[in-house]
N, C-alpha and C positions, 0 to 999 in steps of 0.2 A: 324414401325424400328426398326433395331436389334442392336444399340452402343449402347445399353446399359444407354441410356438418360431417364429419368423418363418421364410417359406418360404426356401425352399434357392435364394441365388444361381444363376445362369447361369455356365457357366466356358467360354470362347471357346478359349483355347489351351492346352495343355502345355508346358513349357520344364524340360529337365531341363540341370544345370548340373555339370561335372566340373571340378576344379580342375586347371591342367598347369604340367606346368616349362617349356615355351618353347610359347610362344602361335604365332610363325612354325610350326615345327615337327608342331605340333597340328593348326592352319593346311592346309598340304599334306593332310595325314589327311582329314581329312574330307571339303574343297571337291576336291581331289586324285584320292586314293585312291581315295575312296567316294561321289565324285562328287554330295555335298550341297551347294545351294546356299545360297549367304553370304544373311543377309538383311540383319543388320546387324554392323559393325564399329563396336565402341565405344573402342578405342585398347587396351584389356586387357582384354576380353572382346571374342570374336565369336560370333554366335548363326546356326545353319546350318539350314533347312528340312528337316526330314523325312520329313514326310508333312501333309496339308492337317490345319492346326492342333496341329503336334508339331513343336517344335523343338529342339535340343542346342546349350545355349553349353557355348563350350571360356573358360576365364578363367585367366590367368597366375598362380599364386601357389608361387612356388620355392620347394620345402621342405614344400609341405602338399597334396599329389594324395595322393592315398588310394584306391586300383583297388581295395583288398582286400573280398570282399563284393559289389561291383556290378558288374553286367551290361548292358552296352546291347544291348538285341534290336531286332535289325530282321529285319520281319517282308516275306518275299518269296515269292515262287512258285518260281524260279530259284536254289534254293540252291547248286546245282553253277556257275551261271555265275558268282554272287559267287566259288564257293571258285577258278574256274579264273581269275578278274580280278587275287583279293590273293594267288594264290601267283603270278603271275607278275610282279607288284606287290612282290614278296620279302615281306607281311607274314606275320610269326609265325604259322604253325597250332598251336593247341592243340590242335584234335582237327576231323579230315576230318570230311564228313558224314554222318551215318547216322542210320538211324532209333534214333528212343526211341519205345518203347511206351510207358513208364509215362505221358507227357505227351500221348501222341499228334501228335507232330511230327517233322520229319526237319531236323537241323539242323547248324551247325559252327563252334566256335570261333575267333576270333584274337583280338590284341593290338595294341594304337591305341601311338604309341608312350612314351606314359605307363603303360602297361602292364593299361590298361584291358580286362575281357574285352571283345570284341565277340560276340555271336550272330547269325549269321543264321538264321532257323529259316521251316518251312512248317506253319502247320498241317493236321493230316487229320481232325480232331474238327469235325465239319457243324458243331458246335452255338459254332464261334468268328463272333463278334461282330465280326469285324471285315472278315467279305466281304461 
């Protein structure tokens, strides 16, 4: 870019924060059910590692959770294995695993304790840069 703008600084990690009603309940879901390692517990927020450089934070804010329109998507080659695990643990299933040709993915949807939509998906598109 030659507009005279300063160079774009690097970004080292990404954290997505969700407001939740009950931190203990959500902590059990993300650490226990999904098996995400806890990186830091700040008392009112817990941050879990999803992948190298990617984190999910849950912060207790009673009355302020807003799951509408938000999807937490976890990319995995083993969508069916995740489905088996999550259904065995009683996680509500919104959509069982299926192929979605429009997006070139195989995916399934679940609900976390606050109603956030959690998608587990596998890309079929060889152009997916995450591989």
